[in-house]
MARFIBA-374934 format. One record per atom (N, C-alpha, C, O): x, y, z. Coordinates in steps of 0.001 Angstrom, whole numbers, padded with zeros to 6 digits, always signed. Atoms other than C-alpha are relative to their C-alpha. Last residue first. Example, Ala and Ser with C-alpha at 12.3 -4.5 7.8 and 13.67 -1.06 7.14 Angstrom:
<recs>
-000820-001190-000060;+013670-001060+007140;-000770+001090+000730;-000261+002198+000899;+000890-001190+000000;+012300-004500+007800;+000900+001200+000000;+001936+001181+000665;
</recs>
This chain:
<recs>
+000220-000379+001178;-007767-010624-022827;-001188-000183-000484;-001447+000173-001633;+000210+000902+000660;-006984-010475-019118;-000251+000477-001796;-000126+001633-002201;+000501-000551+001404;-004363-008197-017467;-000919-001284-000603;-000260-002313-000750;-000426+000629+001325;-003487-009283-014068;-000890+000610-001344;-002038+001055-001322;-000073+001699-000052;-004328-006963-011410;+000416-000311-001312;+000708+000480-002209;-000884+000585+000868;-004979-002865-011024;+000640-001518+000264;+001231-001664+001334;-000367+001168-000582;-007978-001868-009805;+000995-000878-000844;+000768-001733-001700;-000035+001155+000577;-008719+001583-010570;+000632-001304+000737;+001304-001230+001766;-000821-000168+000845;-009505+003819-007624;+000024-001167-001107;-000618-002185-000850;+000075+001212+000682;-012341+004469-005236;+001077+000195-001259;+001032+001230-001923;+000559-000274+001456;-011549+007137-002876;+000165-001179-000615;+001046-001960-000252;+000285+000950+000730;-011009+007209+001116;-000543+000532-001348;-001299+001497-001454;+000967-000357+000813;-009501+009756+003463;-000041-001412-000854;+000887-002219-000815;+000001+001478+001003;-008091+008544+006888;-000640+001010-001167;-001325+001948-000757;+001353-000347+000476;-006682+011237+009430;+000406-000649-001235;+001478-000773-001827;-000251-000309+001485;-003447+009854+011445;-001539+000087-000839;-002300-000872-000702;-001075+001075+000639;-003717+010162+015271;+000011+000429-001554;+000012+001601-001929;+000957+001277+000006;-006542+011715+017642;+001129-001266-000840;+001245-002470-000615;-000418+000380-001276;-004294+014996+017917;-000397-001328+000459;+000091-001789+001490;+001028-000428-000883;-004296+015068+014189;+000345-000163+001394;+001392-000765+001631;+000136+000162-001570;-001693+014217+011679;-000891+000790+000686;-000987+001956+000301;-000357-001110-000977;-002507+014288+007835;+000071-000575+001689;-000630-001466+002167;-000091-001186+000711;-003516+012006+004852;+000899+001172+001080;+001770+001910+000619;-000342-000431-000740;-003015+008230+005573;+000327+001674-000186;+001473+001999-000496;-001118-000551-000370;-004825+006680+002772;-000168+000665+001111;-001292+000971+001508;+000211-001016-001000;-007721+004590+001996;+001387+000523+000333;+002193-000380+000556;-001001-000360-000557;-008317+003198-001404;+000150+000798+001065;-000274+001948+000946;+000020-000995-000684;-011653+001481-002562;+001547+000325+000530;+002057-000706+000966;-000341+000280-001660;-011369-000719-005288;+000261+001198+001007;+001022+002104+000668;-000567-000775-000897;-012387-000427-009076;+000321-000398+001377;+000018-001580+001540;-001073-000484+000224;-013350-002383-011828;+000919+000852+000790;+002046+001174+000412;-000818+000757+000635;-016881-002516-011118;+001406+000284-000415;+001513+001458-000769;+000092+000635+001346;-017767+000072-009202;+000731-001126-000299;+001797-001431+000235;-000442-000744+001022;-016962+000729-005376;-000381-000743-001115;-000450-001968-001010;+000646-001279+000077;-018489-000488-002347;+000123+000899-001234;-000594+001877-001446;+001051-000300+001056;-017374-003958-002943;-000982+001150-000035;-002066+001123-000617;+001337+000404-000870;-015443-004472+000249;-001389+000044-000714;-002527-000037-000250;+001105+000744+001147;-011999-004706-001500;-000777-000540+000826;-000635-001604+001428;+001094+000807-000387;-010079-002193+000531;-000736-000637-001081;-001196-000035-002051;+001228+000552+000854;-006714-001029-000865;-000814-001032+000752;-000429-002151+001089;+000393+001487-000295;-004202+000468+001828;-001340-000260-001036;-002372+000374-000820;+001286+000053+000835;-002304+003637+001194;-000251-001640+000309;+000583-002533+000461;+000244+001954+000511;+000477+004539+003471;-001387+000176-000390;-002221+000967+000050;-000583+000252+001197;+001336+008626+003854;-000539-001667-000827;-000716-002024-001992;+000080-001309+000757;+001058+009033+007600;+000539-000541-001464;+001566-001208-001582;-000978-000671-000336;+000515+005044+009149;+000132+001523-001014;-000362+001370-002131;-000190-000383+001465;-002603+003125+009188;+000768+001382+000389;+000357+002294+001106;-000947-000984-000407;-002397+001325+012358;+000261+000564-001316;+001188+000110-001987;-000043-000568-001454;-005581-000622+012634;+000852+000633+000204;+000765+001204+001292;-001362-000929+000211;-006729-001569+008975;+000006+000587+001530;-000970+001180+001989;-001495+000723-000309;-009143-004426+009659;+001149+000896-000318;+002259+000371-000396;-000296+000170-001539;-011987-001928+010148;+001266-000895+000164;+002068-000770+001089;-000615-001318-000234;-011946-000910+006271;+000368-000384+001879;+001426-000046+002410;+000967-000751-000556;-012959-004667+005315;+001196+001432+000527;+002421+001376+000643;+001599+000433+000483;-011558-007098+002798;-000797+001101+000919;-001918+001379+000494;+000871+000454-000958;-007777-005949+002852;-001590+000000-000138;-002121+000817-000890;+001683+000360+000415;-005317-005289+000286;-000635-000830+001196;-000217-001910+001612;+000931+001102-000537;-001916-004046+000796;-001024+000069-000058;-001518+001196-000089;+001231-000280-000567;-000049-002228-001792;-000512-001138+000722;-000570-002279+000266;+001058+000685+000424;+003614-003270-002803;-001250+000406+000862;-001064+000375+002078;+000599-000945+000845;+006257-000526-002272;-001537-000858-000532;-002404-000314-001217;+001155-000970-000509;+007363-001786+000973;-000711+000530-001063;-001632+001281-000741;+001355+000534-000840;+008576-005351-000540;-000534+001306+000825;-001592+001064+001406;+000640+000807+000713;+010611-003705-003333;-001314-000781+000901;-002492-000943+000581;+000658-000995+000478;+012363-001161-001271;-001167-000806-000919;-002210-000172-001079;+000585-000567-000791;+013970-003992+000701;-001229+001081-000317;-002234+001193+000386;+001155+001216-000405;+014841-006234-002058;-000798+000967+000917;-001994+001089+000652;+001073+000156+000637;+016643-003054-003300;-001240-001251+000034;-002319-001353-000551;+000482-001368+000274;+018730-002448-000465;-001432-000497-000899;-002533-000808-000445;+000662+000128-001024;+019501-006303+000074;-000782+001411-000081;-002003+001347+000064;+001143+000834+000617;+020578-006447-003559;-001019+000061+001330;-002234-000072+001186;+000731-000226+000887;+022627-003466-003125;-001419-000814-000164;-002540-000414-000477;+000939-001024-000583;+024139-004733+000057;-000975+000912-001135;-001960+001468-000648;+000856+000749-001025;+025064-007965-001769;-000528+001428+000758;-001751+001560+000727;+001239+000807+000932;+026521-006155-004894;-000821-000711+001093;-001976-000916+000719;+000747-001018+000347;+028604-003768-002447;-001033-000317-000803;-002027+000401-000910;+000508-000583-001009;+030224-006622-000648;-001272+001137-000622;-002425+001144-000191;+000943+001132-000553;+030995-008642-003854;-000910+000493+001076;-002099+000174+001079;+001299-000029+001058;+032630-005540-005235;-000900-000589+000468;-001980-000023+000637;+000585-001041-000134;+034906-005155-002000;-001472+000049-001104;-002614+000431-000849;+000666+000006-001363;+035960-008612-002128;-000847+001059-000048;-002043+000782-000135;
</recs>
């Protein structure tokens, strides 16, 4: 019984960690409404070169909220041959 509870708890914890690890992709930077500190959001608005996507990060806290920085990063997706 104790082993079964521990197994269920470990499955729930790992499922929660997996769902938070995925990057969010939006179409426009204006669609990001509440960026959290340390959060990364990929923006596919066509401003970066081919094979890259813009990544917006919440870098530090200011009086007005979370400061953002943006950079083009490699696009990770399904590999093609």
